[in-house]
N, C-alpha and C positions, 0 to 999 in steps of 0.2 A: 448452672444455678450458683452462685456463689454462697447463698443462705442455704446451708446445709439440711435445714429441716423440711425445706421444699422441695417436693420430687420435681426432679427435670420432664419426667413422660408426662406425668397427669395433673400437676400444680398443687397437690392436696398437701397441706402444711400440718405437720407432725408434732403433736403434743410431746409425745416422748418418742425418739428416733432409734431407729432399728441399726443396728451394723452387725455385722459377720466380717470379722478380720479386717482387708482394707476394702469393703464394700458396704455403703450404705443401703437400704431396703424399705421399698414402699410398702407400707402393709395394706393401703387401699389397691393399689395395682397391681404390686408386686415387682415393680420394677427395680432394677439394679443397678448400681453406678460405681465407679472407683472413687476414692477420694483420700487425699493424705491425711492419714491418721497418725500425727505426730508428738512427741511430748510438749507438755506445758511447763512453764518453771514461775513459781511462785515465790518472788521476793518479797518474804512478808518479815511481822513483827510491830512493835508498838512505834506510834509517832515520836521521832527524837531519836530512834536507835541507829539511824542513818540510810535508808532507804533511798531517800529524795537525794542524796548525795552521793550514793554508791552508783543510781542506779543512770545518771548520765555518763560515768565515766567507765561503767560496763557494756553503754552502749558505744561508745567511741571504742574500744577495744575488741570489740566482738560484731562490728556493723557488717561484717561478711557473712555472719553465720547467724544472728537472730535478730530480733525486733523487739525493742525494750520500750514498755508502753507505763507511764504512770496510772492506776486505777481511779483516780480523783475526778478525772477529766469527764467522764461518767455517772458522776454523784450529782445529780440534775433532781429538779423535783419531782418529776413522773416515777424516777426509781428511789426515792427517799421513803419506801412503805417501811410499815412499823411490825413488820412481820420478823419474827427472832431469825437474824442471820441474813437479811435481806436478799430473799431470795430471787427475786426480780432482777436487781441490780445484778446478782453473782451469774444470773441466767445469761444474762445480755452479754457480759465480759465472756464469758465461755463461747457464745455463739458468733462473738467479734473475733476473737483468738482464733477459733476454727478457721472462718473465710482467711484470717490473715495465713493460716498455714498451706492452704492451699497453692499459695506461691511460692511453698519450698523452705519457710523460714520459721522456726520454732518462735513463739512470744516467751519472753520472760515479764511477767506482770508484777509491780511494785505497787503493792498495798499490802491491807491489814485483810489478812483471810487465814483461816483455818481448816483443815482437811475437813470436818463435819460441815462447812460451810459450802463447799464444790463438789465432794465426792457423792450424794446422793442426787444431786441435779440430772437431770435429764439427759444434759448435753453434755454431760460427763464422757458420753458415749463415743465423743469425736476425737478424743485423745486416748493416747497407747497410753500414760503414764502423767501424772502430775507429781512434780517434784516441789517442796517446800523447805525452804530456808529461812529460819527467823533472826533476825539481826533483834536482840536483846540489851539490855544495859541496866546499870545497878538503880535502883528505883530513884534516889535521891538525885542524881546527875542528869534520869531523864526529866525528872521534875525542873531542874534548873533550866535545862534545853527549851522545853514549851513554856516555861515563863519568860524567856527572852524571845519567843515568835514575838510579831509582827502583830498589833490588836487588830487588823480584820481577819485572821486567821482565827479568835475567839478562841483561845484558851482560858478558860476560868479554872477556878479550883476542881469544882466537881466534875468536869469532863476531863482534866488533868488525873483525878483520883481514879476515873474510869480506866482512863489508858494504863496507869501503873498497876491496876487491878489485872488487864491483860495481862503484861508484861510477866506479872508476877506466876498468872496460870498459864503461859506457855512455859516459862521454866519448868514448872511442877508435872504438866504434861505434855510435854511434846515427846517424849520417847513412848507414849502408850496412845499415841492417834492411831486412826489407819487411813493412810499409812504415816508414818512417824515424820516428824518435822526436825530436821538437821538447825541445831540453834550455834550460833558465832555472837559471842560478847564483844561489842562494840566500844565498851565504857571508856577501855585505856588502849588502845591501839590506833595508829595512825590511819588515815583513810585511805592510802594506798594500800596497806595491809586488808582493810575491809574489801575493798576490789580486788584483790590478789584471791581471796576468799571465795567471793561471789564468781570471781570468773572460773576458779578451777571447778567449783558446782557446777556450775553448766556445761563448762567441757568434759568433765567427769561423765557428765551422762548423755553429753551427744555422743562421747567417742564409742559409746555402747548401742544407741538408737540410731545415729545416722554418722557412719565412721566416714571419714573422706576418701574418696575415690582419686 
């Protein structure tokens, strides 16, 4: 059963999955089954800081090690709830990443997310760790980048202001979230340098969690 919330023995669907090490446990029938409990990588930060530019290049460099995904592909009407932090949207992403992990490759998720939006969710149990790298920038530079985006992306001034507030929040609070978020300022660096930083971040954590054999 690829959906890790569903017991392969009795078919029960757990609202809050149970895991002990590398085994899942069905609270209804007691069945245990093994699963791959891999780390998840959240490449986060405000819009305009470089995630969408770095992501494809990171996928090229690490195509034999990870799966790089863009979170906006699941930003559909049914998941655009108005609850703080969009928990339904976040939960679906964690379930999707956990299913991909069963093929043996960790996911690098490119999108705007912070630890409080992932760490408390029931699906967090599917991952050994979630590592966070936030690409940030100087606010006025980000403003210019967002204003220059195509009209269909709907970056009006109120939405830009909201994103810049997130950029400033990240820089003020990244060190104190649980777990802390690593920051990288992309304002004045070439794209290749930003990709180097993201690649090093992934490989550094993978070398501990999934050493090459």
